[in-house]
Structures are given as C-alpha cells and as structure tokens.
C-alpha angles and dihedrals in degrees: 000000000000121000121195116209119192142163138148126273111299094012093116101245090142090054090052091048090050089055090052091047090054086062091057096261115146112238125198109203103207093187091056091043091052091053091049093048093047090052096051121093112254145075096322092052091049093047091052091053091048093051103036103024136245092297088073087084131041100205103313094334123097111241096226096179093052092048094044093050089050100048099038091056095044119050092196091055091049090051091050092048092051092048089057100040106037098064090051091051092048091053092047091048091053091054091047092049092055089062098049132095134191140075093297144349132213131234110200113201134156088204101040094136097034095052106046092251088118087076090060096060136067099215134020132212125190123201114211135190136165115278098245092048090051091050091049093049094047093048091050093046100042102028092234133135122266095244093058089050091051090051090054092047090050089055092056131075113276122249094252092057092045092050092049094051099041125085092219134022128204122191111214112203098132127014093225090061091054096063096074091047092050091047090054094048090047091056091048095047093047089052093047091045092054091048093046095053100034 
C-alpha cells in the first residue's frame, strides 16, 4: 500500500516522515528526488535550461535560489516547472516502489495534490501547522527571510483545501505530540496493507 504525505513549507511533513522511517517504513522524498533528477545530465536538465535560461545551473549544479525566486513570483513559471519535473518524479517513484517491501511505503511530497502524485497512492495524510510557526521554522531551516517564505506559502494549496482532500490530518505544534498520532496511523496502515494484499 502507498501512503502520500503532504503539507506546506514549514508544516513538518519531513518530521512526520522521519517518525515513520524510524519504524522501518520506506520513505520516498519526492522533493529530494526532484532536485536529484534536475541536477542529472539528460532531457530534464536540457528542458530546464531551455525554459528558464542558462542561469538555472551554475556549472553542473542546480541554482535552487535562482529557480525558487523565479517560479514563486511567477505562477506561469511554476506551472511550467511542474510540467517538466513531475513526470520525471512519477517515473522515478515507480522504479523505487518496485524495489520496496513491507506492509506499506510512503511518498512524501509538498505538491502531492497539485502534481498528480495523489493518483499514485492509496491513502493521503496532510500535516498542518499555524502560519507564523511555519514561517519561523522555514526561516530557521533555510536561512531565508520571512517574506520569501510567505510568497512560497501563497503559491501552495491552503490548509483548508489540503484538509478537505486528505484522508487524514495531523496538526504539528510539538514533535512529541506527533509520535502518538504516527503510532496510530502506522497500526492502521499495517492492518490495511495486510488486508489489501491478502
């Protein structure tokens, strides 16, 4: 069984995924995979340069700050980026899934519902947190200014939409409170996984 976990920047979805991973659950980080795939030589790399210009890469390395500033201030650019990257991630996820074992696996994606990845999973979980807490976390983690974080949040689906579309919601105020919620979902997913494949 495949579980999709999503949440906006600073919500703590990576923390939730780390708690699942500590239970031995395989986690596919689609954001990390996207960065890896964009940095590899090949058709995706070439398409990014054609669409966003040679500044997209500094030598062989993806200039993430340049690309983020560009796409989070221009909805059309973000749409174009997603149209290039998401099919590559879906294909990579399929290959990764074929190598996994266990009752269930997790697909972590900030854009699960925006990207079509929702169709590739059986259940969805959204991680939520108050706006100012998300901004504070993202600034501390990425060393960026609050206004740039708010621009990125504004480009993502809002919490109400995410809650409505997800099968399960977790509110992440304190990490210690998440453990019980993850334990409960783990029990449920293991049970459903056994039923699904029996």
